[in-house]
Structure formats: C-alpha cells, structure tokens
Short mmCIF file of the C-alpha atoms (twelve columns), coordinates in Angstrom:
data_MODEL
# 
_entry.id   MODEL 
# 
loop_
_atom_site.group_PDB 
_atom_site.id 
_atom_site.type_symbol 
_atom_site.label_atom_id 
_atom_site.label_alt_id 
_atom_site.label_comp_id 
_atom_site.label_asym_id 
_atom_site.label_seq_id 
_atom_site.Cartn_x 
_atom_site.Cartn_y 
_atom_site.Cartn_z 
_atom_site.pdbx_PDB_model_num 
ATOM 1   C CA . MET A 1   -20.800 -5.037  -7.002  1 
ATOM 2   C CA . VAL A 2   -18.662 -5.830  -10.176 1 
ATOM 3   C CA . GLU A 3   -21.503 -7.368  -12.271 1 
ATOM 4   C CA . ALA A 4   -23.872 -3.988  -10.868 1 
ATOM 5   C CA . ALA A 5   -20.602 -1.568  -12.166 1 
ATOM 6   C CA . HIS A 6   -19.983 -3.674  -15.669 1 
ATOM 7   C CA . ALA A 7   -23.868 -3.624  -16.593 1 
ATOM 8   C CA . VAL A 8   -23.080 0.149   -16.742 1 
ATOM 9   C CA . GLY A 9   -19.742 0.483   -18.246 1 
ATOM 10  C CA . VAL A 10  -17.928 1.058   -14.947 1 
ATOM 11  C CA . SER A 11  -14.680 -0.598  -14.126 1 
ATOM 12  C CA . VAL A 12  -13.857 -1.713  -10.819 1 
ATOM 13  C CA . GLU A 13  -10.929 -1.851  -8.792  1 
ATOM 14  C CA . GLY A 14  -10.390 -4.003  -5.384  1 
ATOM 15  C CA . GLU A 15  -7.765  -3.551  -3.009  1 
ATOM 16  C CA . LEU A 16  -6.286  -5.725  -0.300  1 
ATOM 17  C CA . GLY A 17  -4.330  -4.769  2.865   1 
ATOM 18  C CA . ALA A 18  -3.763  -1.479  4.860   1 
ATOM 19  C CA . ILE A 19  -1.863  1.392   3.064   1 
ATOM 20  C CA . GLY A 20  -0.313  3.764   5.578   1 
ATOM 21  C CA . GLY A 21  -0.913  7.264   5.130   1 
ATOM 22  C CA . THR A 22  -3.476  9.471   4.910   1 
ATOM 23  C CA . GLU A 23  -6.221  9.787   1.580   1 
ATOM 24  C CA . ASP A 24  -8.938  11.188  1.117   1 
ATOM 25  C CA . GLY A 25  -9.112  12.420  4.598   1 
ATOM 26  C CA . LEU A 26  -8.603  8.478   6.612   1 
ATOM 27  C CA . SER A 27  -5.809  7.692   8.128   1 
ATOM 28  C CA . VAL A 28  -3.588  4.442   8.721   1 
ATOM 29  C CA . SER A 29  -0.525  4.862   11.236  1 
ATOM 30  C CA . GLU A 30  2.479   3.100   10.257  1 
ATOM 31  C CA . GLU A 31  2.087   0.199   12.388  1 
ATOM 32  C CA . ASP A 32  -1.500  -0.249  11.284  1 
ATOM 33  C CA . ALA A 33  -0.588  -0.723  7.913   1 
ATOM 34  C CA . MET A 34  -1.112  -4.560  6.635   1 
ATOM 35  C CA . LEU A 35  0.879   -6.348  3.668   1 
ATOM 36  C CA . ALA A 36  -1.790  -7.837  1.968   1 
ATOM 37  C CA . ASP A 37  -1.648  -11.712 1.856   1 
ATOM 38  C CA . PRO A 38  -0.769  -12.784 -1.785  1 
ATOM 39  C CA . ASP A 39  -3.109  -15.972 -1.175  1 
ATOM 40  C CA . GLU A 40  -5.806  -13.781 -0.012  1 
ATOM 41  C CA . ALA A 41  -5.318  -11.299 -3.088  1 
ATOM 42  C CA . ILE A 42  -5.323  -14.311 -6.000  1 
ATOM 43  C CA . TYR A 43  -8.370  -15.850 -4.213  1 
ATOM 44  C CA . PHE A 44  -10.217 -12.185 -4.055  1 
ATOM 45  C CA . TRP A 45  -9.399  -12.009 -7.634  1 
ATOM 46  C CA . ASN A 46  -10.659 -14.859 -8.675  1 
ATOM 47  C CA . GLU A 47  -14.336 -14.807 -6.512  1 
ATOM 48  C CA . THR A 48  -14.795 -11.311 -7.578  1 
ATOM 49  C CA . LYS A 49  -12.847 -10.585 -11.121 1 
ATOM 50  C CA . VAL A 50  -12.568 -7.238  -10.670 1 
ATOM 51  C CA . ASP A 51  -10.586 -5.019  -13.120 1 
ATOM 52  C CA . ALA A 52  -7.696  -3.950  -11.332 1 
ATOM 53  C CA . MET A 53  -6.266  -5.209  -8.141  1 
ATOM 54  C CA . ALA A 54  -4.369  -2.516  -5.951  1 
ATOM 55  C CA . ILE A 55  -2.325  -5.091  -2.819  1 
ATOM 56  C CA . ALA A 56  -0.253  -3.652  0.172   1 
ATOM 57  C CA . VAL A 57  3.106   -4.012  -0.707  1 
ATOM 58  C CA . GLY A 58  4.955   -1.816  1.787   1 
ATOM 59  C CA . THR A 59  4.277   1.590   0.453   1 
ATOM 60  C CA . ALA A 60  2.193   4.407   1.472   1 
ATOM 61  C CA . HIS A 61  0.224   7.084   0.742   1 
ATOM 62  C CA . GLY A 62  1.746   10.492  1.305   1 
ATOM 63  C CA . ILE A 63  5.159   11.903  1.985   1 
ATOM 64  C CA . TYR A 64  7.629   8.711   3.184   1 
ATOM 65  C CA . LYS A 65  9.087   9.391   6.353   1 
ATOM 66  C CA . LYS A 66  11.913  6.811   5.488   1 
ATOM 67  C CA . GLU A 67  12.598  4.928   2.027   1 
ATOM 68  C CA . PRO A 68  9.532   1.979   1.380   1 
ATOM 69  C CA . LYS A 69  10.677  -1.234  0.629   1 
ATOM 70  C CA . ILE A 70  8.480   -3.069  -1.818  1 
ATOM 71  C CA . GLN A 71  7.525   -6.454  -1.552  1 
ATOM 72  C CA . LEU A 72  8.367   -7.429  -5.191  1 
ATOM 73  C CA . ASP A 73  7.449   -10.984 -4.411  1 
ATOM 74  C CA . ASN A 74  3.974   -9.953  -3.451  1 
ATOM 75  C CA . ILE A 75  2.861   -8.432  -6.980  1 
ATOM 76  C CA . HIS A 76  5.384   -11.502 -8.911  1 
ATOM 77  C CA . LYS A 77  2.409   -13.814 -7.042  1 
ATOM 78  C CA . VAL A 78  -0.500  -11.906 -7.869  1 
ATOM 79  C CA . ALA A 79  0.050   -10.981 -10.819 1 
ATOM 80  C CA . GLU A 80  1.205   -14.399 -12.255 1 
ATOM 81  C CA . SER A 81  -1.827  -15.482 -11.179 1 
ATOM 82  C CA . ILE A 82  -4.419  -13.307 -11.752 1 
ATOM 83  C CA . GLY A 83  -6.162  -12.092 -15.346 1 
ATOM 84  C CA . VAL A 84  -5.978  -8.173  -14.479 1 
ATOM 85  C CA . SER A 85  -3.084  -5.757  -13.267 1 
ATOM 86  C CA . VAL A 86  -1.573  -5.570  -10.182 1 
ATOM 87  C CA . VAL A 87  -2.053  -1.630  -8.901  1 
ATOM 88  C CA . LEU A 88  0.432   0.099   -6.557  1 
ATOM 89  C CA . HIS A 89  -0.761  2.717   -4.624  1 
ATOM 90  C CA . GLY A 90  1.264   5.464   -2.754  1 
ATOM 91  C CA . GLY A 91  3.765   5.339   -6.109  1 
ATOM 92  C CA . SER A 92  5.022   9.044   -5.340  1 
ATOM 93  C CA . GLY A 93  8.404   9.159   -3.335  1 
ATOM 94  C CA . VAL A 94  8.648   5.492   -4.444  1 
ATOM 95  C CA . PRO A 95  12.791  5.455   -5.472  1 
ATOM 96  C CA . ASP A 96  12.991  5.017   -9.565  1 
ATOM 97  C CA . GLN A 97  14.312  1.862   -8.840  1 
ATOM 98  C CA . GLN A 98  11.753  -0.285  -7.058  1 
ATOM 99  C CA . ILE A 99  9.224   1.762   -9.545  1 
ATOM 100 C CA . VAL A 100 10.960  -0.297  -12.142 1 
ATOM 101 C CA . ASP A 101 11.325  -3.656  -10.753 1 
ATOM 102 C CA . ALA A 102 7.543   -3.416  -9.448  1 
ATOM 103 C CA . ILE A 103 6.310   -2.889  -12.719 1 
ATOM 104 C CA . SER A 104 9.016   -5.688  -14.013 1 
ATOM 105 C CA . MET A 105 7.066   -8.265  -11.592 1 
ATOM 106 C CA . GLY A 106 3.434   -7.249  -12.893 1 
ATOM 107 C CA . VAL A 107 2.597   -4.043  -11.170 1 
ATOM 108 C CA . GLY A 108 0.512   -2.012  -14.294 1 
ATOM 109 C CA . LYS A 109 -0.987  0.752   -12.547 1 
ATOM 110 C CA . ILE A 110 0.512   3.466   -10.142 1 
ATOM 111 C CA . ASN A 111 -0.790  5.842   -8.389  1 
ATOM 112 C CA . VAL A 112 1.167   9.440   -8.005  1 
ATOM 113 C CA . ASN A 113 -1.432  11.564  -6.774  1 
ATOM 114 C CA . THR A 114 0.747   13.331  -3.751  1 
ATOM 115 C CA . GLU A 115 3.991   13.852  -5.995  1 
ATOM 116 C CA . SER A 116 1.763   15.951  -8.336  1 
ATOM 117 C CA . CYS A 117 0.262   17.612  -5.803  1 
ATOM 118 C CA . VAL A 118 3.736   19.075  -3.846  1 
ATOM 119 C CA . ALA A 119 5.344   19.870  -7.326  1 
ATOM 120 C CA . TYR A 120 1.899   21.940  -8.114  1 
ATOM 121 C CA . THR A 121 1.882   23.355  -4.656  1 
ATOM 122 C CA . ASN A 122 5.677   24.262  -4.876  1 
ATOM 123 C CA . ALA A 123 5.334   26.041  -7.889  1 
ATOM 124 C CA . VAL A 124 2.393   28.117  -6.669  1 
ATOM 125 C CA . HIS A 125 4.403   29.076  -3.721  1 
ATOM 126 C CA . LYS A 126 7.213   29.937  -5.731  1 
ATOM 127 C CA . TYR A 127 5.824   31.697  -7.862  1 
ATOM 128 C CA . LEU A 128 3.949   33.803  -5.446  1 
ATOM 129 C CA . GLN A 129 7.125   34.869  -3.700  1 
ATOM 130 C CA . ALA A 130 8.368   36.187  -6.660  1 
ATOM 131 C CA . ASN A 131 5.031   37.900  -7.900  1 
ATOM 132 C CA . PRO A 132 3.678   39.318  -4.342  1 
ATOM 133 C CA . ASP A 133 1.555   41.458  -5.901  1 
ATOM 134 C CA . ALA A 134 -0.556  38.846  -8.575  1 
ATOM 135 C CA . PHE A 135 -3.584  38.129  -7.488  1 
ATOM 136 C CA . ASP A 136 -4.773  36.675  -11.038 1 
ATOM 137 C CA . PRO A 137 -4.730  32.963  -10.041 1 
ATOM 138 C CA . ARG A 138 -4.858  32.028  -14.140 1 
ATOM 139 C CA . ALA A 139 -1.257  33.257  -13.903 1 
ATOM 140 C CA . TYR A 140 -0.327  31.341  -10.292 1 
ATOM 141 C CA . GLN A 141 -2.193  28.030  -11.409 1 
ATOM 142 C CA . GLY A 142 -0.257  28.368  -14.918 1 
ATOM 143 C CA . ALA A 143 3.150   27.786  -12.978 1 
ATOM 144 C CA . GLY A 144 1.671   24.831  -10.753 1 
ATOM 145 C CA . ARG A 145 -0.197  22.927  -14.269 1 
ATOM 146 C CA . GLU A 146 3.706   23.113  -15.808 1 
ATOM 147 C CA . ALA A 147 5.205   21.782  -12.834 1 
ATOM 148 C CA . MET A 148 2.291   19.021  -12.799 1 
ATOM 149 C CA . LYS A 149 2.743   18.235  -16.173 1 
ATOM 150 C CA . ASN A 150 6.658   17.894  -15.775 1 
ATOM 151 C CA . ILE A 151 5.941   14.881  -13.110 1 
ATOM 152 C CA . VAL A 152 3.613   13.651  -15.179 1 
ATOM 153 C CA . ARG A 153 5.609   13.620  -18.310 1 
ATOM 154 C CA . ASN A 154 8.647   12.156  -16.045 1 
ATOM 155 C CA . LYS A 155 6.580   9.224   -14.588 1 
ATOM 156 C CA . MET A 156 5.104   8.277   -17.857 1 
ATOM 157 C CA . GLN A 157 8.606   7.864   -19.301 1 
ATOM 158 C CA . LEU A 158 9.655   5.714   -15.925 1 
ATOM 159 C CA . PHE A 159 6.918   3.919   -16.010 1 
ATOM 160 C CA . GLY A 160 6.952   3.384   -19.935 1 
ATOM 161 C CA . SER A 161 3.826   4.417   -20.610 1 
ATOM 162 C CA . ASN A 162 5.108   7.714   -23.232 1 
ATOM 163 C CA . SER A 163 4.294   7.132   -26.685 1 
ATOM 164 C CA . LYS A 164 1.557   4.734   -25.679 1 
ATOM 165 C CA . VAL A 165 -2.404  5.115   -26.390 1 
# 
C-alpha cells in the first residue's frame, strides 16, 4: 500500500489499536477500545514505513464522558523508535496539559475535529436563536466558521504550531 501510494505522491498514515468513540459512522465502545502495543507499533512501522503512525493511547473519537488518561510512556517508546510523527487521534476535549505532555513525548499530529464541529454547531444554534427570521445560510454559516477559526487558532497555539509554515 505504501509503495503504491508513494508512487503517486500520496502519504499513508497507519493506525494500530482500537480508539473508542464514533468516527465515519463506525463506533467502538469503551469496553472494546484497545491500546496499541508499542512493540507491535514499532514492528509495524519498520515493516511498512508509513508516513505517520497513529497509536491508540487512551483517547477516543467524539465527546468524552470522563477525562482520558493518555499513555505517555507508550507514545515516547514508539516516537523514539520510528522515523515519523506519532499521531494522536481523539484529541478533542483532552485537557491542555495532557496535550502538551503528549507533544513533549513525540506526538507530531493531533486530530481535533469534534471540538471544531461542536464549536461550529453551537455558534450556528446561537445565531439562529438570536435571529429567528434568518434564512440565508451565508449569515449563520459565517458565525459557525468564526467559532471554528477560534478553535483552530487556540489549538495551533497549544500545539506550538502557530507562526510555522
């Protein structure tokens, strides 16, 4: 897969473990979530040379019911043993300090789509409540886009990626 993708200029992200929550219509319950084994992740990367390596380390897709506990040691072991970024799926709602710690252990990409979508949706709801006669989507979508931009700006600062190309 990696060879074929690279031949046409496409990068490949590998993922090991089962991250709880719902993504793309697929749900994994908390009981069925499974942390990635760091040794298996390292072996997988050595065999495939994917461009980024996502590993299940205690986060989940969607909105958290309780605070996640990220397995920082697993991130560090994998990050120091492979030649690409470790990816953190399920970063929305993870406390800022855990995000900072995960980055310090070697995470180079963090997915936070849920947080952006929630901000967008809440802003649209608020706009429509304040403007019940509104009918032009350009108006209420603008409110949603601004809320999403604020989340992205804040995350870029938290991740240390602001002012970088």
